[in-house]
Structure formats: C-alpha cells, structure tokens
N, C-alpha and C positions, 0 to 999 in steps of 0.2 A: 501519034505513039511510037516511040522505038520498039519493034516486037522482040528487040533482045530485053528488054524489061518480063518480058514473060517464057524466060530461057528458064527449063524444068517444072513452069508451074503443072500446077493438077491437072489430070484431063478434063475435058473442056470448060477452062479456065479464062475468061475475058480480061481487059485492061483497060482502062480508060485513066485520065490526068485530066487534073484543072491547075488554074492557075494557084489558089491558094494551098493546094496538097488535100484538102479534106474533101468531102463528098458533097455534091450539088445537087441543085435540083436536074438538071440536065443526063448528071452519072446516072442518079436514081433510074432515069426513066429509060437510059440505056440497061441497067438492069434489071429490073423489072420486065423489059421484052424479051432478054437472056431466058429468067427465068420461069416467062409465059411459055417458052419453048422448050423447057428442060424438064415441066413437070406435065404440059401439055391440056392445061387447061382451056374449056370451054366455058361457054352463058351456060350450055345442056350439062357442063361436069366442072362445076363451080370449085375452088379451092379459098381456103382461108388463111389468109399471109398476117401475119402477126408484126408490128412495128414498134419502134419506140417514137418519142412526139419529135423528135429532128423536122424542122421545118422542110427539108430537103423531101419529104415522105407526103408532105401532104401541098400537094397542089396541084391545079386545075389540071394540068397534061396528065398526069399521073393518076387522080382518082377520073378521069374521064379515061385512059387505057386499063384500068383495073375494071374500071364496068364492061366496057368491048371485050372484054379477054376471058370476062367473067369470074374476078379477084373480087375478093371479098376483103376489105380494108380494114386492121383493127387495130389501133393504137393503143398501147400502153398509157396509164397514168402518170403524169407528171414525177421523177426519183423516184420510180418502182422499179425500172431495169434487174436492179439487182438480188430483188427478189423475185421475179416476176417473168424474167427471162431466161427460155431453158438455156441457154450457152454461158448465159454469165452461171448458171450454178452449176452446169455439168463439165462443160468442155473449154475453156477460155485458158484455165489455172493449168489442166494439163497442157495445152496447145502452147503455155509458153513455157513451160517447163521444159518440153520435147522441143521445141525450136532454139534455148537455148544451150543442149547436148546438141543440137546439131552444127552449131554455130561456132560451140569450143571446139568439136570434132573436125570439120573446117577449117580452125587456126590450127587445129594440132599439126595437120597434114599440110599446111602452110603455110612453113613459118616464115614471118617476116613481111608475111601481106596482111595486106585491112581486104574486110566484106564490104564489097560497095555494092550498087544497086539491081546488077546486073546476078551477082548470087544471092538475093535474097528471096528469090522466087523458088529456086531451086532448095533453100535450105527450107523456106516453109512447106513446100510439097512436101518433104521429107517430119515434117514434124506434125503435117496433118492426116497424113497416113496414117500413123500411129495414135494419136488423139484422137480420131473423130471416128464413131462409130455409131451404130441404130441401139444399142444397148442405153449408151449415152444421150441418146437423144428421147428413149422412151422415156429414163429415167429423167432426163432434164424438166419434161412436159409435167411428168407426176410432182417433183418438187414443188414445180409452182400453184398446181391445183388448176392445171388448163385441161389438160385432159390425164386422165377421166376428171370430170372437172370436181371441184370440192371445193364450196365457198368458203368453210370451215379453217383451209391450211393456213390461215393467219390468224392467231390470238389478240389479244387486247393490247399484252405487252409490247407486240411489235408496232404499235403507234406511239408509243410514250416519248421518243424523239420526236414526236410533229409536237410534243405539245409546248416547248419550249418556244415555237412559234406564235401557239397557239391563242388569239384574242377574241375575245367576246364581241361578238355584233354591234355597231353602234349603237347608240338610244339619243333621243333627243328627251333632256329634259326641259320641263319648264318651272322658272324660278318664278315663286307665286308672288313673290312682294317687287317683282318690275312687271309694269304695265304695257298689257303689250301695243304697239305701235299704231294707230288703226290710220287708212286710206286717208289720202286729203278727199277733201268734196269741192273745192274750185280748182282755174285752172292755173292760177298763181302758187299755191299750195301751200296756203295759210288756212287752217280747219275755221271752218265756222261757228260762233257758238249756237247752242243748243237752243233750238229757239219750239215752244210749245205751240200749239195752236191757239187762238185766241191772241197771242200775244200782238204787241202794236211793232214789236219788233229787239233784235238784238240790244243787251244791257248797253251802252255805249261808254261803262267801266270796265265791264269786261272785254268788252273790243280791243279794249288800249292795252289791257293789260296784256293781252295778246299779243298785238304787237308788239310791246317792249319786249314778251320772251323771245320772239323771234327776230329782234332787231338783234345785227352783230355787234358785240362788244366791243370796248376799245383795245389792243392790245398791248400790252406792257414790255418795255424794256429791258432791261439789265437791270438785276435786285439792285437794293441799295447797299453799299462798302460795309452794312454788318451784316450780310449775309455773306460773304466771298470768306470760302479757307481758305487761305491761299498755303502752299508748302513752304519748310524752310527753306532762306534763300533769296527766295522770289517774290515778296511780300512785297518791295518796293514798288515791283513792276505792275505785279496785279492792283496792287493801290495807285498807281499812275493813269490805267486806262482805267476805270471803276472813277473815277476822277474825273474824266474830261468828258464822261458820258451822262445824261441826264433822263432821269425817269419823269414818267405820268404820276402826276399827282393823283390820289381816290378821292373824288370825292361823296 
C-alpha cells in the first residue's frame, strides 16, 4: 500500500487495500489486531465488540484472535443496523455533512482541480474531528437500547415492515379422499393380495386384477383429425399432417 494514501489521516489510523475495494476477512483481522492494541484488551480485561453480520467478521481467524485477546464478539441481527448500530444513529449523518463541507472548501481554494485519493484522508480527518465526540457515542448506545440496556426501545409498530414478507409456517395437509400408498411387500414391487390365516391361497381373480392394473398401458399416438384446432390459414397443412398419421384403435 502507498503510504501517501494516509496523508493527513486522523492520528493512530492504519490503512489497508483489497482487490475488490471492500473489506475482506484478512483486512478485518488486521483491524481487529489494531483494535486490541488501541484499547488494551486482555483475557483479564475483556471488551465487548458489536459488529454487523458481514461475512468478513465471522471467520475462524477472527474468532480465534478475539478469544486469545479477550474480545467478546456480538453480531447484530440481519437488516437491523439502521436501528441498532450507534454509528448509524448518531454519527454517520453528521460525518457525511462535514466531509461535504470540507470537500467544497477544498475545491473553492483549488479552482480547476479535482479531489483525488491522496487528498481524501486529509479531508476525512477534518470532518471526523468535527463530527465525532463522546456525547454522540453515549447518545448512540442509549438510542439503540444497548447501554443502558433497554429491551423496550422497540415497539410493535417498528416491525410492521417485516409483515410484507411474513409467511406462515408450512403445514402438511392430509387429503381424506386419497388413500396413502402402502409399501410393497415383494421384491418385484407388486403388492401381494391379502390372505387371512386358514386360506388356501390368494384368489386367482384378485391376483390377475392386480397384475392387469400394474401392467403398462399402450400409448396412443396423435388424436383423430376431428380433435385438431387449426388456426386460420394453416388448416391445410395441419390436415395433411394428420392424414399421414395413424392412431391406435381402442378395443
């Protein structure tokens, strides 16, 4: 990574790059190590770290590092960070506004020039120093009900939007008019006729009936000509095709 990308960044910042431009599992482990050094967490002095459910936060390397350094990882429920993440509630909006002001001021003092990646860290540092403070952190945790813990911070109307995709639990309905098929009692798959104790054997007529029911039926070819429905202008072609075919007569 080019160290010029961190020119003017907030004090104590670290940088990292990925092929996709987004955070991945290896970058998160690097950040987690930096977090451990910054807060001084140990197994004897554990810290709780709240995260969203991104896949990069839940790798084996991250979990093992957290256990070794005394970090208790807690992930937020899916699609809830806009209500349960303190940064979303109190910081990001003001941080974005301050960054836009810093960018506008830079372009005013540098007419005809564009902001490139080497100025972004310095502009972000100006916005961060103005927007981030302890008060917003305290208010953010309270607004989310995380600390002090408040289980009643959400009301029933907060979950109304989820009813759009709410589906009942699947149930299996039994049709009383349809008999449940019974497993076969022979190796060939043909069920044996019932035989009561004392009978001399199965009824030949019943056995033949079962065999007839299980025997394959002949397949019919095309239906007779009278069954065809020909679109207008294509009747002669369809009739010629029908006349050239033969149907199996039913006996």
